[in-house]
C-alpha positions in Angstrom: -69.8 -51.2 14.2 -67.9 -54.0 12.7 -69.3 -54.1 9.3 -68.7 -50.1 9.2 -65.0 -50.7 9.8 -64.6 -53.6 7.3 -66.1 -51.0 4.4 -64.3 -48.1 5.5 -60.8 -50.5 5.8 -61.8 -52.5 1.9 -61.6 -48.7 0.8 -59.0 -47.4 2.2 -56.7 -50.6 0.8 -58.3 -50.2 -2.6 -56.9 -46.7 -2.2 -53.4 -47.5 -1.3 -53.6 -50.1 -4.4 -54.4 -47.6 -7.0 -51.9 -45.1 -5.6 -48.8 -47.6 -5.6 -49.9 -48.6 -9.1 -49.8 -45.4 -10.4 -46.4 -44.5 -9.0 -45.4 -48.0 -10.7 -46.9 -46.7 -14.0 -44.7 -42.9 -13.2 -41.6 -45.2 -13.3 -42.0 -47.7 -15.7 -42.0 -44.7 -18.0 -39.6 -42.7 -16.9 -36.9 -45.4 -16.8 -36.4 -47.4 -20.1 -34.0 -49.6 -18.6 -36.5 -50.9 -15.6 -39.3 -51.5 -18.4 -37.0 -53.7 -20.8 -37.0 -57.2 -21.1 -34.8 -59.1 -18.9 -33.2 -60.0 -22.0 -32.1 -57.2 -23.2 -28.7 -56.1 -22.9 -26.5 -52.8 -22.6 -24.3 -51.9 -25.0 -21.2 -48.6 -24.9 -20.1 -48.5 -28.7 -17.5 -46.1 -29.3 -17.9 -43.4 -32.7 -15.6 -45.0 -34.9 -13.1 -42.2 -35.2 -9.2 -41.3 -34.4 -8.7 -38.3 -31.0 -6.2 -35.8 -31.6 -5.2 -33.4 -29.4 -5.2 -29.9 -30.8 -2.6 -27.8 -31.9 -1.0 -24.8 -30.9 -0.4 -21.9 -33.0 0.4 -18.0 -32.9 -1.5 -15.5 -34.6 0.0 -15.7 -37.9 -0.8 -19.6 -37.8 3.0 -21.0 -37.2 2.2 -24.6 -35.1 3.9 -24.1 -31.7 2.9 -26.9 -30.2 1.7 -30.2 -31.5 1.4 -33.9 -30.8 4.4 -35.8 -32.8 6.6 -38.3 -32.9 9.6 -38.3 -30.3 12.7 -40.4 -30.3 13.9 -41.7 -26.8 17.5 -43.1 -26.0 17.3 -45.0 -22.1 20.6 -46.3 -20.8 21.8 -46.7 -17.4 24.8 -44.8 -15.6 26.2 -46.8 -14.4 26.7 -48.5 -18.0 27.7 -45.4 -19.7 30.7 -45.1 -21.7 31.0 -41.3 -22.8 33.2 -41.9 -25.1 31.2 -44.1 -27.4 27.8 -42.8 -27.1 29.2 -39.4 -28.3 31.1 -41.3 -31.7 27.7 -43.0 -32.1 25.7 -39.7 -31.7 28.2 -37.0 -33.0 28.4 -35.2 -30.1 31.5 -33.4 -29.0 32.6 -34.6 -25.3 31.4 -30.9 -23.9 28.1 -32.0 -25.9 28.2 -35.2 -24.0 28.8 -33.9 -20.4 26.4 -30.9 -20.9 23.4 -33.8 -21.8 24.0 -35.4 -19.1 24.0 -32.9 -15.9 20.9 -31.5 -18.0 19.3 -34.8 -18.0 20.1 -35.4 -13.8 17.9 -34.5 -11.5 21.1 -33.8 -9.3 25.0 -34.2 -9.7 25.1 -37.1 -7.4 22.4 -39.1 -8.4 22.8 -42.8 -8.3 24.7 -44.7 -11.3 21.9 -46.7 -11.3 20.1 -43.9 -12.5 18.5 -44.2 -15.6 19.2 -41.6 -18.3 17.4 -40.3 -21.2 18.0 -38.0 -24.1 15.8 -37.1 -26.7 16.8 -37.0 -30.2 16.6 -36.4 -33.6 15.2 -38.7 -36.4 18.7 -38.2 -37.7 20.2 -39.5 -34.4 17.6 -42.4 -34.1 18.9 -44.1 -37.3 22.5 -43.3 -36.3 21.2 -45.3 -32.9 19.4 -47.7 -35.4 22.8 -48.4 -37.5 25.9 -48.7 -34.7 24.4 -49.5 -31.7 24.8 -53.2 -31.8 28.5 -52.8 -30.1 29.0 -54.7 -27.3 29.5 -51.2 -25.5 26.2 -50.2 -26.9 24.4 -53.3 -26.4 22.7 -52.1 -23.4 20.6 -49.1 -25.4 17.1 -48.7 -25.4 15.6 -46.9 -28.8 12.3 -45.7 -28.3 9.7 -43.9 -30.2 6.5 -41.9 -28.9 3.8 -39.8 -29.6 4.4 -36.6 -27.6 3.9 -33.1 -27.5 6.6 -31.1 -29.1 7.6 -27.6 -28.9 9.0 -25.5 -31.8 9.7 -23.0 -30.0 11.7 -22.2 -27.1 9.9 -19.1 -26.3 6.7 -18.3 -24.1 7.0 -20.6 -21.9 4.4 -19.6 -19.2 2.2 -18.9 -22.0 1.8 -22.2 -23.8 2.5 -24.3 -20.6 2.5 -27.8 -20.9 -0.2 -30.9 -20.5 -0.2 -32.2 -17.0 -0.2 -35.8 -17.6 3.7 -35.4 -19.4 4.7 -33.1 -16.2 4.1 -36.2 -13.5 8.2 -36.2 -13.3 8.5 -32.5 -12.6 5.1 -32.4 -10.0 7.8 -35.2 -8.1 10.6 -33.0 -8.3 9.0 -30.1 -7.0 7.5 -31.9 -4.3 11.0 -32.9 -2.6 12.4 -29.4 -3.1 12.5 -26.8 -0.4 10.5 -24.4 -3.4 8.4 -26.8 -4.2 5.6 -24.9 -2.3 5.6 -22.7 -5.5 4.0 -25.1 -7.7 0.8 -24.9 -5.9 1.2 -21.6 -8.9 0.8 -24.6 -11.3 1.3 -22.7 -14.2 -0.1 -25.1 -16.9 -0.3 -22.1 -19.7 -3.0 -22.8 -22.1 -2.3 -26.8 -22.3 -3.8 -26.4 -18.9 -6.8 -23.5 -19.0 -8.0 -25.0 -22.8 -7.3 -28.8 -21.5 -11.0 -30.0 -22.5 -11.1 -28.3 -25.7 -8.1 -29.2 -27.0 -8.1 -32.7 -26.1 -11.4 -33.0 -27.3 -14.3 -36.1 -26.1 -15.4 -39.8 -27.6 -18.3 -40.2 -28.9 -20.6 -43.1 -27.2 -24.0 -44.6 -28.0 -25.7 -46.5 -25.5 -28.3 -48.7 -27.2 -30.5 -51.1 -25.7 -30.3 -54.5 -27.9 -31.8 -57.6 -27.6 -30.4 -61.5 -28.4 -31.2 -60.9 -31.8 -29.5 -57.6 -32.3 -32.6 -55.6 -32.8 -31.9 -52.3 -30.9 -34.6 -51.2 -27.9 -34.4 -47.4 -27.4 -31.3 -46.4 -25.6 -30.4 -46.8 -21.8 -28.1 -43.7 -21.9 -27.7 -40.7 -23.6 -25.7 -40.8 -26.3 -22.5 -38.1 -26.4 -21.5 -36.3 -29.8 -17.7 -36.6 -31.0 -15.4 -33.9 -30.5 -12.1 -33.4 -32.3 -9.6 -31.8 -30.2 -9.3 -28.1 -30.8 -6.6 -26.1 -32.7 -6.0 -23.0 -30.6 -5.1 -19.5 -32.0 -3.1 -17.7 -29.7 -2.9 -13.8 -29.7 0.5 -14.1 -29.4 3.2 -12.9 -32.6 5.9 -15.6 -31.6 8.6 -13.6 -33.1 7.9 -10.8 -31.1 7.7 -12.6 -28.1 11.1 -14.1 -29.1 12.5 -10.5 -29.1 11.0 -9.4 -25.8 12.7 -12.6 -24.1 15.9 -11.2 -25.3 15.2 -7.9 -23.9 14.5 -9.5 -20.7 16.2 -12.4 -20.0 17.6 -13.2 -17.2 16.7 -10.2 -15.4 13.4 -10.1 -12.9 10.5 -9.3 -13.9 7.5 -9.0 -16.7 6.2 -7.7 -20.4 3.2 -7.5 -21.5 2.2 -6.2 -24.6 -1.3 -6.1 -26.1 -3.8 -4.3 -28.8 -5.4 -2.2 -27.4 -8.3 -2.3 -29.8 -9.5 -6.0 -28.8 -7.7 -7.0 -25.9 -5.3 -9.8 -27.5 -2.4 -10.2 -25.5 0.5 -10.0 -28.1 3.5 -10.6 -25.7 3.7 -12.3 -22.1 7.1 -12.6 -20.7 8.1 -13.7 -17.0 11.7 -13.3 -16.5 13.8 -14.8 -15.8 12.8 -16.9 -19.1 13.5 -20.7 -19.4 12.7 -22.7 -22.6 9.3 -23.8 -23.1 9.6 -27.6 -23.1 11.9 -28.0 -19.7 8.7 -28.4 -17.7 8.0 -32.1 -20.0 11.4 -33.2 -21.2 12.3 -36.4 -20.1 16.0 -35.2 -20.4 15.9 -31.9 -18.6 15.6 -33.2 -15.0 18.6 -31.2 -14.1 17.5 -28.2 -15.3 14.3 -28.2 -13.3 16.1 -28.9 -10.3 17.7 -25.6 -10.8 14.5 -23.4 -11.3 13.0 -25.0 -8.3 15.7 -23.9 -6.3 16.8 -20.6 -8.1 16.1 -17.4 -6.1 15.1 -15.6 -8.5 12.0 -18.0 -9.0 11.8 -18.0 -12.8 9.1 -20.6 -12.5 6.2 -18.0 -10.7 3.8 -16.3 -13.6 5.1 -12.4 -12.6 3.1 -11.0 -14.8 -0.1 -13.0 -13.4 1.1 -13.6 -9.9 2.7 -10.9 -8.2 1.1 -7.7 -7.7 3.6 -4.6 -7.1 3.6 -1.6 -6.1 3.0 0.1 -9.3 4.9 3.8 -8.5 4.3 7.0 -10.6 2.9 4.8 -13.7 -0.3 5.1 -11.5 -0.2 9.4 -11.0 -2.2 8.4 -15.0 -5.0 6.4 -12.8 -4.9 9.3 -10.0 -4.9 12.4 -12.6 -7.9 11.0 -14.3 -9.5 10.1 -11.2 -8.6 13.9 -9.8 -10.1 15.6 -12.9 -13.3 13.4 -12.9 -14.1 14.7 -9.5 -13.8 17.7 -9.9 -10.5 17.7 -7.5 -8.1 19.3 -10.1 -8.6 20.8 -13.9 -6.0 19.8 -17.2 -4.8 23.8 -16.7 -3.8 23.6 -12.4 -1.0 24.1 -11.8 1.2 22.9 -8.3 4.5 24.1 -6.7 7.1 21.7 -6.6 7.6 21.8 -2.8 10.0 19.5 -2.0 8.8 19.4 1.8 5.9 17.4 0.9 7.9 14.6 -0.5 10.6 14.6 -2.4 11.2 15.3 -6.6 13.8 13.4 -8.0 13.5 15.5 -11.2 15.3 18.7 -11.7 12.7 20.5 -13.6 10.8 23.6 -14.3 7.8 24.4 -12.6 4.6 22.1 -13.4 2.2 24.6 -14.4 -0.3 22.2 -15.7 -1.5 18.4 -15.8 0.9 18.4 -18.8 4.0 19.4 -17.0 3.4 17.3 -14.3 3.4 14.5 -16.4 6.1 15.2 -18.1 8.3 16.0 -15.4 7.1 13.3 -13.3 6.7 16.1 -10.3 5.7 13.7 -7.0 4.5 17.1 -5.3 2.2 18.2 -8.3 0.3 14.8 -8.1 0.7 14.9 -3.8 -1.0 18.4 -4.1 -3.8 17.3 -6.9 -4.3 14.1 -4.2 -4.5 15.9 -1.6 -6.9 18.3 -3.1 -9.5 15.1 -3.6 -9.2 13.6 -0.5 -9.5 16.9 1.8 -12.4 18.4 0.1 -15.3 18.7 2.6 -18.5 19.1 1.6 -21.0 20.9 3.5 -23.3 17.9 4.9 -20.0 17.3 6.9 -18.7 20.4 7.4 -18.1 20.0 11.2 -16.6 16.1 10.3 -13.5 16.5 8.7 -12.1 12.7 8.9 -15.6 11.5 7.7 -14.7 13.7 4.6 -11.8 11.9 4.3 -13.4 8.4 4.6 -16.2 9.7 2.0 -13.2 10.6 0.0 -11.1 7.9 -0.3 -14.0 5.8 -0.8 -15.4 7.5 -3.8 -12.0 7.5 -5.1 -11.2 3.9 -4.8 -14.8 3.3 -6.9 -13.7 5.0 -10.1 -10.1 3.6 -9.9 -11.6 -0.1 -9.3 -13.5 0.5 -12.7 -10.3 0.3 -14.1 -10.4 -3.6 -13.6 -7.8 -2.9 -10.5 -8.4 -4.9 -7.0 -10.3 -7.4 -8.9 -9.1 -10.2 -11.5 -9.3 -9.3 -15.1 -10.8 -12.2 -16.2 -7.8 -13.8 -18.2 -7.3 -16.7 -19.6 -4.7 -17.9 -17.4 -4.5 -19.7 -14.3 -5.0 -18.1 -10.8 -4.6 -14.9 -11.9 -3.7 -12.0 -8.9 -6.3 -9.5 -7.9 -3.8 -7.3 -6.6 -5.2 -4.5 -4.4 -6.7 -0.8 -3.6 -7.0 0.6 0.4 -10.0 1.0 1.4 -10.9 3.8 4.7 -11.7 0.3 6.5 -8.5 -1.1 6.0 -6.6 2.4 6.9 -8.9 2.4 10.0 -7.2 -0.6 11.3 -3.9 0.1 10.4 -3.8 3.2 11.8 -5.4 2.2 15.3 -7.8 5.1 14.7 -10.6 6.4 12.4 -8.6 10.4 12.6 -5.7 9.5 10.2 -4.7 12.5 7.8 -4.2 12.3 4.4 -0.4 12.8 5.2 -0.7 9.2 6.6 -2.3 7.8 3.2 -0.4 10.6 0.9 1.8 7.8 -0.9 -1.1 6.7 -3.1 -0.4 9.6 -4.9 2.8 8.5 -6.4 1.5 4.6 -6.9 3.3 3.6 -3.7 2.3 1.9 -0.3 -0.5 -0.4 -0.1 -1.6 -0.1 -3.9 -0.6 -3.6 -5.8 -1.1 -3.9 -9.6 -0.1 -7.2 -11.7 1.8 -7.2 -15.0 -1.7 -7.7 -16.7 -3.6 -4.7 -14.8 -0.7 -2.5 -15.5 -0.9 -3.2 -19.5 -5.0 -2.9 -19.2 -4.4 0.3 -17.6 -2.1 1.8 -20.4 -5.0 0.0 -23.0 -7.7 1.9 -21.1 -6.1 5.2 -21.4 -4.9 4.7 -25.1 -9.2 4.1 -25.8 -9.6 6.8 -24.1 -12.0 4.5 -21.2 -12.7 1.7 -22.2 -11.2 -2.1 -22.8 -11.7 -5.4 -23.5 -10.4 -8.9 -20.7 -6.6 -9.0 -22.4 -6.7 -12.6 -23.6 -3.9 -15.2 -24.9 -6.6 -17.4 -27.1 -7.8 -15.3 -30.4 -10.0 -18.3 -31.7 -10.9 -22.0 -30.4 -10.9 -24.1 -33.9 -13.2 -21.5 -35.9 -15.1 -20.0 -33.6 -13.8 -17.3 -32.1 -12.7 -16.2 -28.6 -14.2 -17.4 -25.4 -17.5 -14.8 -25.2 -16.4 -12.9 -22.7 -13.4 -11.6 -23.9 -16.1 -9.9 -26.1 -17.9 -7.9 -24.1 -16.5 -4.4 -23.7 -15.9 -3.1 -20.4 -15.9 1.0 -19.5 -14.8 3.1 -16.6 -16.5 5.8 -15.2 -13.9 8.2 -16.1 -15.3 10.6 -18.7 -13.2 10.0 -22.4 -12.7 14.1 -21.9 -10.4 13.1 -18.9 -8.6 10.6 -21.0 -7.9 12.8 -23.8 -6.9 15.6 -21.2 -3.7 12.7 -20.1 -2.4 12.3 -23.3 -0.7 15.6 -24.1 1.5 14.6 -21.3 2.2 11.1 -22.0 3.4 12.6 -25.4 5.6 15.1 -23.7 7.2 12.2 -21.6 9.0 11.5 -25.0 9.9 14.5 -26.0 12.9 16.9 -25.1 12.6 17.5 -21.1 10.4 14.8 -20.6 11.5 12.0 -17.9 11.8 9.2 -21.0 13.2 11.6 -23.9 15.6 9.3 -24.9 13.0 6.6 -26.1 11.5 9.0 -28.8 10.5 6.9 -31.5 10.3 10.5 -33.9 13.3 9.2 -36.2 11.0 7.0 -37.8 7.9 8.8 -37.7 6.3 6.8 -34.6 4.5 9.3 -31.8 4.8 7.0 -28.0 2.8 8.2 -25.3 4.0 6.9 -22.0 4.6 7.5 -18.3 7.7 6.4 -16.8 7.9 4.8 -13.1 10.6 4.1 -10.8 9.5 2.6 -7.2 10.9 2.8 -4.1 12.6 -0.2 -2.2 13.0 -1.3 1.0 15.0 -4.1 0.4 17.5 -3.4 -2.5 17.4 -1.4 -5.4 14.6 0.4 -6.7 12.7 -1.3 -9.4 11.7 0.2 -13.0 8.2 0.8 -14.9 7.1 2.0 -17.7 3.5 1.4 -19.8 3.5 3.5 -22.7 1.1 3.0 -26.0 2.0 3.8 -30.0 0.8 5.3 -32.3 -0.3 8.1 -29.6 -3.0 9.1 -31.9 -4.0 5.5 -33.3 -3.1 3.3 -30.7 -2.0 -0.1 -31.9 0.0 -1.7 -29.4 0.4 -1.0 -25.2 3.2 -2.0 -23.2 3.6 -2.6 -19.8 7.2 -2.9 -18.6 8.0 -3.4 -15.1 12.3 -4.9 -13.9 13.1 -5.4 -10.0 16.3 -3.6 -9.2 16.8 -1.9 -12.0 16.3 1.5 -10.9 14.9 4.2 -13.3 12.4 3.8 -14.8 12.9 6.0 -18.1 16.9 4.1 -18.6 15.6 0.8 -17.7 11.8 -0.2 -18.4 11.1 2.4 -21.1 13.6 1.2 -23.4 12.4 -1.9 -23.7 9.0 -1.0 -24.1 9.4 1.2 -27.0 12.2 -1.3 -28.6 9.3 -3.7 -28.5 7.3 -1.0 -30.0 9.0 -0.5 -32.6 9.9 -3.8 -33.4 6.0 -4.7 -33.8 4.7 -1.5 -35.7 7.9 -1.8 -38.1 9.5 -5.1 -38.2 12.5 -4.1 -37.0 15.2 -1.5 -34.9 16.2 1.3 -36.3 20.4 1.7 -36.4 20.0 4.7 -34.5 18.5 2.4 -31.4 20.8 -1.2 -32.1 23.1 0.3 -29.5 20.3 -0.1 -27.0 19.1 -3.2 -28.3 22.9 -5.0 -27.5 22.8 -3.2 -24.5 19.9 -4.5 -23.6 20.4 -8.0 -24.7 23.6 -8.3 -23.2 22.0 -7.2 -19.6 19.6 -10.0 -19.8 21.9 -12.4 -20.7 24.3 -11.3 -17.5 20.8 -11.0 -15.6 21.3 -7.3 -13.9 
């Protein structure tokens, strides 16, 4: 028995040795560093080249942001002689006081607080030449490379480099409104940071004492220069649109419906693009953080609001698709159902309903949709309403609503479309009736859309049912946009039902329509649009407008939303058509110069 045990033990021992040898062999071949002679050394070699951050250009290749030398003048406030400083730099007393106010984070800043001013090359030359005077000997002039903005427009689009915004982050943390910076609107600078920045190339050789290479201890990386971003934005159109909105609260989004390229993207109140990172704008940043109108909020992407009557376009398309109405369907303007603010003739067709924006018309159109009772649910009208609302939501959601569109902006909000379950919970019963949800028919109540979704909705109608996701970058280097922006999306609505909306949208800007004063017929441009006035229980109503032009071959779609501005026809529509005319013609006809001046005056005064 002992002999048998010994032989079995020996066999078992040899088996273990063999397995260990196999395992050791596998490990050696899989890790060259472990297999290497101890005299080999790991090296990391940087591929020799200079790394430059890419530029940001508009759609016509005008440089908007670049890394360039910047001159900074630093001095302690307690030694500041404003008269001598003004004489040195060629600034008058008003300019000195304003620059000082902009640079200080708050008016009662410590006298020891260091002040920095950005200087032009000419001003820097004067400092080098004349600052030997005793009173100015404490000045420190430095030159550094930093992101420089060649335009003041497009702040929410261009954004900022996070490394250069640290002073702003610290200010935001110290203010009550710092919570708004959880939104972090870094624009394309942040969204495309890795592509703009590029990356170094590294080699990882194993070297012996004689300088001979023996394989690599890690995977080599290829040098990638920072890529330029070619935006979809038209810089001149962007600047023009910002002058129309200025200090008012709201947004304007204009895009090319054929491609989804965003032509202008305004979030108002507007502020200069360089403000967030400029070392001498601490006081301006403090004002932005404390402003009750929240200029730092990226409204087109982050703020979802009830769309008002512009949503009647979506409801009409869904009602046509589901057979609730026909283009020839008419309804009586029954004020007992819902108030209609427009005095107009009878809406005997969908075209007339859109032209006059008749609330009772769309109340009854959606009532037809929600209250339909199929034969299978003939005994349960509540269940039928649940089914019909869910079906309505499915078709409406195909417009890209109640979900993010995937635009290249940070933290895009999805908006909201109510579900049957939502109303069951909100009403405390599943026996709710159409009367309790009718506000959906006029774009009020629980519906919320972002500015990007509103502009995309106009593009969908312009395209008769399809869209490309809205985006701000048309090319990264020479490689085109991100792949997802070249994928076409289709709604669940037939193109014929979108075509049925067009006569009514054109009629909106013709005689008797809600926005007849905004017609561009005098310059040969037919605009298709829809006005909206959004009821607001906390103040003046909000004004909205969506539309596109030319109506028969759309090249631009625009959405405008102005908070507390009143009627969409008188506040939002003029802004939209001025942007359309500026883009399509390059100038504004004399007939509308008065409009232009009025809009820009309101923008300056912020009302």
